[in-house]
C-alpha positions as CSV (number, residue, x, y, z in Angstrom):
1,M,0.0,0.3,0.4
2,K,2.6,2.2,0.8
3,I,4.3,1.8,-2.9
4,L,1.1,2.3,-4.7
5,R,0.6,5.9,-2.3
6,K,3.5,7.0,-3.2
7,I,2.7,6.5,-6.7
8,M,0.0,8.0,-6.5
9,I,1.4,11.4,-4.8
10,S,4.3,10.8,-7.4
11,L,1.5,11.2,-10.6
12,I,-0.2,13.8,-8.8
13,L,2.9,15.7,-8.5
14,L,3.9,15.2,-11.3
15,I,0.1,16.1,-13.2
16,V,0.5,19.7,-11.0
17,V,3.8,20.4,-12.8
18,L,3.0,19.8,-16.2
19,S,-0.4,22.0,-15.7
20,A,1.6,24.3,-13.9
21,T,4.0,24.4,-16.9
22,I,1.5,24.5,-19.7
23,F,-0.1,27.2,-17.3
24,F,2.6,29.2,-17.5
25,F,3.7,28.7,-21.4
26,M,0.4,29.7,-22.2
27,Q,0.3,32.7,-20.9
28,Q,3.4,34.0,-23.6
29,A,2.1,37.4,-25.6
30,T,2.3,35.1,-28.5
31,F,-0.9,33.6,-27.8
32,G,-3.1,36.6,-27.8
33,K,-5.8,37.0,-25.3
34,D,-9.6,36.2,-25.3
35,P,-12.0,39.1,-25.8
36,S,-13.7,41.0,-23.3
37,G,-15.2,44.1,-22.3
38,K,-16.5,46.6,-25.5
39,Q,-15.1,43.8,-27.7
40,L,-16.8,40.7,-26.4
41,E,-20.4,42.8,-26.4
42,R,-19.6,43.6,-29.5
43,I,-19.5,39.4,-30.5
44,L,-22.2,39.1,-28.0
45,K,-24.5,40.9,-30.8
46,S,-23.3,39.1,-33.6
47,S,-26.1,37.0,-35.4
48,H,-23.0,34.3,-36.5
49,Y,-22.3,34.4,-32.4
50,K,-24.1,31.6,-31.1
51,D,-24.1,29.1,-28.2
52,G,-20.9,30.9,-26.7
53,K,-18.9,30.4,-30.0
54,F,-18.7,31.7,-33.8
55,Q,-20.6,29.2,-36.0
56,N,-19.8,29.3,-40.0
57,L,-23.1,29.7,-42.2
58,H,-22.8,26.2,-42.7
59,E,-22.9,23.3,-40.4
60,T,-18.9,22.7,-40.5
61,P,-17.4,19.2,-39.2
62,M,-13.8,19.9,-38.5
63,L,-12.9,16.4,-39.2
64,A,-14.0,13.8,-41.8
65,P,-16.9,11.3,-40.2
66,D,-14.5,8.5,-40.1
67,V,-11.2,10.3,-38.3
68,S,-10.4,10.7,-35.1
69,Y,-7.9,13.5,-33.5
70,P,-5.8,10.7,-32.0
71,K,-5.3,8.4,-36.0
72,L,-5.2,12.1,-37.6
73,I,-1.8,12.8,-35.3
74,L,-1.0,9.6,-35.9
75,D,-1.2,9.2,-39.6
76,F,0.3,12.8,-39.9
77,F,4.1,11.0,-38.2
78,L,3.4,7.7,-40.3
79,T,1.9,8.7,-43.6
80,K,3.8,11.6,-44.5
81,H,4.6,12.2,-48.3
82,P,8.5,12.6,-48.2
83,N,8.5,15.5,-50.3
84,T,6.4,17.9,-48.3
85,E,9.4,20.7,-48.2
86,P,10.9,21.3,-51.0
87,D,14.8,19.7,-52.1
88,K,16.3,23.1,-53.6
89,T,15.9,26.5,-52.4
90,L,13.1,28.3,-53.4
91,P,13.7,30.8,-56.8
92,S,12.6,34.7,-56.1
93,V,12.5,38.4,-57.6
94,Q,14.3,41.0,-55.6
95,T,11.7,43.8,-56.3
96,D,12.0,47.6,-54.3
97,L,8.3,46.9,-52.5
98,K,9.3,51.2,-51.5
99,A,10.3,52.3,-55.3
100,I,7.7,50.3,-57.6
101,L,4.6,52.6,-59.0
102,S,2.1,52.0,-61.7
103,D,-1.5,53.7,-63.3
104,K,-2.5,49.7,-62.8
105,P,-2.6,47.7,-59.3
106,I,0.6,45.9,-58.7
107,I,0.5,42.3,-56.7
108,V,3.4,41.2,-55.0
109,W,3.4,37.5,-53.4
110,F,6.0,36.8,-50.4
111,G,4.7,32.9,-50.1
112,H,1.7,30.9,-48.6
113,S,-1.1,34.1,-47.9
114,S,0.9,37.1,-47.6
115,Y,0.9,39.6,-50.4
116,L,0.9,43.6,-50.9
117,I,-1.8,45.1,-53.3
118,K,-0.8,48.3,-54.1
119,T,-3.6,49.7,-55.5
120,N,-5.5,54.0,-55.9
121,G,-2.2,54.8,-53.8
122,K,-2.7,52.6,-51.4
123,N,-0.6,49.8,-50.2
124,F,-2.8,47.1,-48.4
125,L,-0.8,43.5,-46.3
126,M,-2.7,40.2,-46.4
127,D,-2.1,38.1,-43.3
128,P,2.0,39.0,-43.2
129,V,4.4,36.9,-41.8
130,F,7.9,37.4,-41.9
131,S,8.9,35.9,-38.5
132,G,10.6,32.2,-40.2
133,N,7.9,29.7,-39.0
134,A,4.6,29.7,-38.7
135,S,4.0,28.7,-34.5
136,P,4.8,29.6,-31.8
137,V,7.3,27.5,-31.5
138,S,9.9,28.8,-33.4
139,F,11.7,25.4,-33.7
140,T,8.2,24.3,-35.9
141,G,5.9,25.4,-38.6
142,K,9.6,26.8,-40.0
143,S,9.6,28.4,-43.4
144,Y,11.4,27.0,-46.6
145,P,14.8,27.7,-47.7
146,G,14.5,31.0,-50.0
147,A,10.9,32.0,-48.8
148,D,11.8,34.7,-46.5
149,V,14.2,36.9,-48.4
150,Y,12.1,39.7,-47.5
151,S,11.9,41.4,-44.1
152,T,9.5,43.8,-42.3
153,D,12.1,46.3,-43.4
154,D,11.4,46.1,-47.0
155,F,7.8,47.9,-46.7
156,P,6.8,51.0,-47.4
157,E,3.9,53.0,-45.3
158,L,0.6,50.9,-45.7
159,D,-2.5,52.2,-45.2
160,G,-3.8,49.1,-44.2
161,V,-2.8,45.3,-43.0
162,L,-5.5,43.2,-43.1
163,I,-5.8,39.5,-41.3
164,S,-8.4,36.8,-42.0
165,H,-7.8,35.2,-39.1
166,D,-6.1,34.1,-35.6
167,H,-4.1,31.1,-37.0
168,Y,-0.2,31.2,-36.4
169,D,0.3,31.3,-40.3
170,H,-1.6,34.4,-41.1
171,L,-1.7,36.1,-37.7
172,D,2.3,36.5,-36.5
173,Y,2.6,37.8,-33.4
174,K,6.8,38.8,-34.1
175,T,5.2,40.4,-38.2
176,I,2.3,42.4,-36.6
177,L,4.7,43.7,-33.6
178,K,7.6,45.2,-36.3
179,L,4.9,46.3,-39.0
180,N,3.1,48.8,-36.4
181,E,5.6,51.8,-36.7
182,K,4.4,51.7,-40.7
183,T,1.1,51.0,-40.7
184,K,-1.7,53.4,-40.6
185,H,-4.8,51.1,-39.8
186,F,-5.5,47.3,-39.3
187,Y,-8.9,45.3,-40.3
188,V,-9.3,41.8,-39.1
189,P,-12.6,40.2,-38.0
190,L,-14.6,40.6,-34.8
191,G,-11.9,38.9,-31.8
192,I,-8.8,39.9,-33.6
193,G,-8.5,43.2,-32.4
194,T,-8.3,42.3,-28.4
195,H,-5.4,40.3,-30.1
196,L,-3.5,43.1,-31.7
197,M,-4.7,45.4,-28.2
198,H,-3.1,42.5,-25.9
199,W,0.4,43.3,-28.2
200,G,0.7,46.9,-27.6
201,I,-1.5,47.8,-31.1
202,D,-3.5,51.4,-30.7
203,E,-6.8,50.7,-29.9
204,N,-7.9,53.4,-32.6
205,K,-5.6,52.1,-35.2
206,I,-7.8,48.7,-35.5
207,S,-11.2,48.2,-37.2
208,E,-12.9,44.9,-36.4
209,F,-15.8,43.5,-38.9
210,D,-18.7,41.1,-38.6
211,W,-19.4,39.0,-41.9
212,W,-20.8,41.9,-44.7
213,E,-20.0,45.1,-42.7
214,D,-17.9,47.0,-44.8
215,I,-15.7,50.6,-44.2
216,D,-14.6,53.3,-46.8
217,L,-11.8,53.9,-47.0
218,G,-12.1,57.8,-48.9
219,D,-11.1,58.0,-52.8
220,S,-14.2,55.2,-53.4
221,V,-12.0,52.9,-52.0
222,R,-14.0,50.2,-50.0
223,I,-13.2,47.0,-47.9
224,T,-16.0,44.6,-47.4
225,S,-15.6,41.7,-44.6
226,T,-17.3,38.8,-46.4
227,P,-18.1,34.9,-45.4
228,A,-15.0,31.8,-44.9
229,K,-15.4,28.5,-43.8
230,H,-13.1,27.9,-41.5
231,F,-12.8,28.3,-37.9
232,S,-9.9,30.4,-35.2
233,G,-7.7,30.1,-31.9
234,R,-4.8,29.8,-31.2
235,G,-4.6,28.5,-27.8
236,F,-6.4,25.4,-26.7
237,G,-9.9,27.1,-27.1
238,R,-11.5,27.5,-30.3
239,F,-14.4,29.8,-32.0
240,K,-13.8,32.6,-30.0
241,S,-13.4,35.3,-32.5
242,L,-14.1,35.4,-36.2
243,W,-12.3,34.6,-39.5
244,T,-13.3,36.1,-42.8
245,S,-12.9,37.0,-46.3
246,Y,-12.5,40.9,-47.6
247,V,-13.5,42.2,-51.0
248,I,-11.5,45.7,-52.3
249,Q,-13.4,47.6,-54.2
250,T,-11.1,51.2,-56.2
251,P,-13.4,53.0,-59.0
252,T,-11.7,51.0,-60.9
253,H,-10.8,47.0,-59.7
254,R,-12.2,44.5,-57.1
255,F,-10.5,42.1,-55.1
256,Y,-10.9,39.4,-53.6
257,L,-9.1,38.1,-50.6
258,G,-9.2,34.8,-49.6
259,G,-8.4,34.0,-46.4
260,D,-8.6,29.9,-45.2
261,S,-12.1,28.3,-46.8
262,G,-13.6,25.0,-46.8
263,Y,-15.5,25.3,-50.9
264,D,-19.5,26.5,-49.8
265,D,-21.9,28.6,-51.9
266,H,-21.3,31.4,-49.8
267,F,-18.4,32.1,-53.1
268,K,-21.3,32.2,-55.4
269,E,-23.0,34.9,-53.5
270,I,-19.9,37.0,-53.1
271,G,-19.4,36.9,-56.4
272,D,-23.2,37.4,-57.3
273,K,-22.9,40.2,-54.8
274,F,-19.6,42.0,-56.1
275,G,-17.9,40.1,-59.2
276,P,-16.5,40.0,-61.5
277,F,-13.5,40.4,-59.7
278,D,-10.0,41.4,-61.6
279,I,-8.2,38.3,-59.4
280,V,-9.0,36.2,-56.9
281,F,-6.9,35.0,-54.2
282,L,-7.7,31.5,-52.8
283,E,-6.2,29.2,-50.1
284,C,-4.5,26.3,-52.8
285,G,-2.6,23.7,-50.2
286,Q,-2.9,22.7,-46.5
287,Y,-5.6,20.3,-47.5
288,N,-6.3,17.1,-46.8
289,V,-9.3,14.2,-46.8
290,K,-8.8,13.6,-43.1
291,W,-10.4,17.7,-42.4
292,P,-12.2,18.4,-46.0
293,F,-14.9,21.0,-45.1
294,I,-12.4,23.3,-43.6
295,H,-9.9,23.6,-46.7
296,M,-10.3,23.4,-50.4
297,M,-9.5,20.5,-52.6
298,P,-6.9,22.5,-55.7
299,E,-10.3,21.7,-57.8
300,Q,-12.4,23.3,-55.4
301,T,-10.2,26.2,-55.6
302,V,-10.2,27.2,-59.4
303,Q,-14.3,26.3,-58.6
304,A,-14.9,28.5,-56.5
305,S,-12.9,31.2,-59.0
306,I,-15.1,30.7,-61.6
307,D,-18.3,31.0,-58.5
308,L,-16.6,34.7,-57.8
309,K,-16.8,35.4,-61.3
310,A,-12.6,35.7,-60.8
311,K,-11.3,37.5,-64.8
312,V,-7.8,35.9,-62.8
313,L,-7.4,32.9,-60.1
314,M,-3.8,33.7,-58.0
315,P,-3.7,30.2,-56.0
316,V,-2.1,31.3,-52.5
317,H,-1.6,29.1,-48.5
318,W,1.2,27.4,-50.5
319,G,4.9,27.6,-51.4
320,K,6.2,28.5,-48.1
321,F,5.3,26.4,-44.9
322,T,4.1,22.4,-44.7
323,L,0.9,22.3,-42.7
324,A,-0.4,19.4,-44.3
325,T,0.7,15.2,-44.9
326,H,0.9,15.9,-49.1
327,P,3.6,17.1,-51.5
328,W,4.9,20.8,-51.1
329,N,4.0,21.3,-54.8
330,E,1.1,19.1,-55.7
331,S,-1.6,21.7,-55.0
332,I,-0.5,24.0,-57.7
333,E,0.3,21.2,-60.0
334,R,-3.7,20.0,-59.4
335,A,-4.6,24.0,-59.3
336,T,-3.2,24.0,-62.7
337,K,-4.5,21.0,-64.2
338,A,-8.1,21.9,-63.0
339,A,-7.3,25.9,-64.2
340,D,-6.8,24.1,-67.5
341,S,-9.1,22.1,-68.3
342,L,-11.8,24.6,-67.6
343,N,-10.0,27.7,-69.1
344,V,-9.4,29.1,-65.8
345,K,-6.7,32.0,-66.4
346,L,-4.2,31.2,-63.8
347,T,-0.9,33.8,-62.3
348,T,1.4,31.9,-60.6
349,P,4.6,34.6,-59.3
350,K,7.2,33.7,-57.7
351,I,7.9,35.2,-54.3
352,G,8.7,39.3,-55.2
353,E,7.7,39.0,-58.4
354,P,5.4,41.6,-59.5
355,I,2.0,41.4,-60.9
356,L,0.2,43.8,-63.2
357,I,-3.3,44.4,-63.4
358,D,-4.4,43.8,-66.6
359,S,-1.1,43.6,-68.1
360,S,1.3,40.6,-66.4
361,Y,0.7,37.7,-65.0
362,P,3.6,35.5,-64.7
363,N,2.5,32.0,-65.3
364,E,6.2,29.9,-65.4
365,K,5.7,26.7,-63.8
366,W,8.6,27.8,-61.1
367,W,8.0,24.7,-59.0
368,R,9.4,22.0,-60.8
369,M,12.6,22.2,-59.9
């Protein structure tokens, strides 16, 4: 009995120590903070917030019916494809972001879901991640060699940083801190403003959106938050902040910034309301049949661009991090094949290679290294 009692006491002490360690680890700033006060009051008024959490337009299971989280974790390590990361340094183009000027909109991609839109004299940066990894710890989620040739120092003054949701591959603590001084305003979905304020961002520099809300920036430039089919969460809790896509309208052009989303009929609804779009940025990567409802397969990405009435599709959410088990360049190969079969115009620039709307759409298959 004495031995058994010692074992029980040791186990209890171990659990206490582990719990305390996890608790203090989770207090790091990078994990952000849950909404409270007036931010929470506004969330409670949202029609998309029910039963204590944000919800998608339609019921959205996190996993396929026959998949459990233990099985998912096990399969991730046992079935990972050997080519999930490139075996060579990714090619890139060094563009002086502060100097490029044009009467037409310019797009510059930085891998994954980060890209700069220069239009109507304004600079918008989407989901910037420039810390070298998409994770709360530096030893996981590392970016590919060659994918980090740009840093926050390379950017001009930014009229707006847009965040789609609070996952680490879209909202990066270190990057936000470094961009703060050169960013006039942050546009985020409901709940994410609390993260930013926790990190020292002035509340007056933050605009939070519910779906279908918009803001007029002057000069006939408007940003609208539109639905997406995904989820949120930086710690153990999920669904405490909203996830979104965006529409940017100018007097001459329309852009759709997709964020992360599974396929659903919201793409057609957005296309009917705001299309046609001059270019759409849609996720194309980090998918799996085990989580088919929260990310799109590449073929669905192409179909979504059709639903949106896009003139040009730019696949994003690939080319920088490995967050799934498929080969790193499988998504763009599948998307290219689907686009060819459906007569969809695709642009596939290298990291840093400018797109000039209405004029130049790079489409070299550079990933076939």
